[in-house]
C-alpha positions in Angstrom: 149.5 132.2 93.9 148.7 130.0 91.1 147.8 127.1 93.2 145.4 129.5 95.2 143.6 130.5 91.8 143.3 127.0 90.8 142.0 126.0 94.0 139.5 128.9 94.0 138.4 127.8 90.5 137.7 124.2 91.7 135.8 125.5 94.7 133.8 127.8 92.6 133.0 125.1 89.9 131.9 122.7 92.9 129.8 125.4 94.2 127.9 126.1 91.1 127.6 122.5 90.3 125.9 121.6 93.5 122.9 123.9 93.1 122.6 123.0 89.5 122.5 119.1 90.4 120.0 119.8 93.1 117.7 121.8 90.9 117.8 119.1 88.3 116.9 116.5 90.9 114.1 118.6 92.3 112.9 119.3 88.8 112.8 115.5 88.0 110.9 114.8 91.3 108.4 117.7 90.4 107.8 116.1 87.0 107.3 112.7 88.5 104.9 114.2 91.1 103.0 115.9 88.5 102.8 112.7 86.4 101.4 110.9 89.4 99.0 114.0 89.8 97.6 112.6 86.3 95.6 110.3 88.5 92.3 112.1 89.6 91.3 112.8 93.2 89.8 109.4 94.6 91.1 107.3 91.8 93.6 104.4 92.0 95.7 104.4 88.9 98.3 101.9 87.5 100.5 102.3 84.5 102.5 99.9 82.4 105.8 101.7 82.6 107.8 103.4 85.3 107.4 107.0 86.3 103.7 106.9 85.4 104.2 106.4 81.7 102.9 104.0 79.2 99.5 102.7 79.0 97.3 103.4 82.1 95.9 100.1 82.8 93.9 100.9 85.9 92.1 104.2 86.3 89.3 103.4 89.0 87.1 105.8 91.0 86.8 104.8 94.6 85.0 106.7 97.4 82.5 104.5 98.9 83.3 102.7 102.2 81.6 99.8 100.5 84.8 99.4 98.4 86.7 98.2 101.4 87.1 94.4 100.8 86.5 94.7 97.1 89.1 92.4 95.1 90.1 93.6 91.6 91.7 91.2 89.2 93.6 93.1 86.4 92.6 91.0 83.6 94.0 90.2 80.0 97.3 90.6 78.4 96.8 94.5 78.7 97.5 95.1 82.4 98.0 91.5 84.2 101.6 91.3 85.0 102.2 94.7 83.4 102.1 97.2 86.2 105.2 99.3 86.9 104.0 102.4 88.7 101.1 103.1 90.8 99.3 106.2 92.3 96.8 105.7 95.2 94.8 109.1 95.3 92.0 107.3 97.3 91.3 107.3 101.1 91.8 103.4 101.2 94.9 101.2 101.5 95.4 99.0 98.5 96.7 95.8 99.0 98.6 94.4 96.0 99.0 90.8 94.9 101.2 89.2 92.3 98.4 86.4 91.5 95.0 86.6 90.6 92.3 86.1 93.2 94.3 88.1 95.9 97.1 85.7 96.5 100.9 86.2 96.7 101.0 89.4 98.7 103.2 91.9 97.1 102.7 95.0 99.2 100.4 97.7 100.4 99.9 101.4 99.3 98.7 103.8 101.9 96.2 106.6 101.1 97.8 109.2 98.9 100.9 107.1 98.2 102.3 107.0 94.9 105.3 104.7 93.6 107.1 105.7 90.2 108.8 102.2 90.1 107.3 99.3 91.8 110.0 97.1 93.6 108.8 94.0 91.7 108.1 95.4 88.3 105.4 93.7 86.1 104.2 91.2 88.6 100.9 92.5 90.1 97.7 90.8 88.9 95.2 91.9 91.4 94.5 94.3 94.3 92.1 94.9 97.0 90.8 98.0 98.8 91.4 97.7 102.6 91.0 99.9 105.7 94.6 99.2 106.7 97.8 97.5 105.6 
């Protein structure tokens, strides 16, 4: 009998912990999504730190099809090689580069995509608006 009660307590504890852990994970994802939403509609935003925190070094409005092909160098000590998280709220693809002048391809963001922690942290120096990846 003692074994059955102990087993029931372990099972109950595990059953309670699973939903609480899942709820905490869902809440963290919701907070991250809300932070990325801090980037306005039709904007490309880039932050200094992971999870859309720190200085927002890029906050650029882009709706015109004429933006396609436009290359942006992230200049100065405050942004150049500082980007850790990005949110693309535009209808364009964003080609990311780890050097000035659009060289050293880093990756591509699709329209509406946000990345809370770039796979190559603090390496982006320029980006280009594109119609596809």
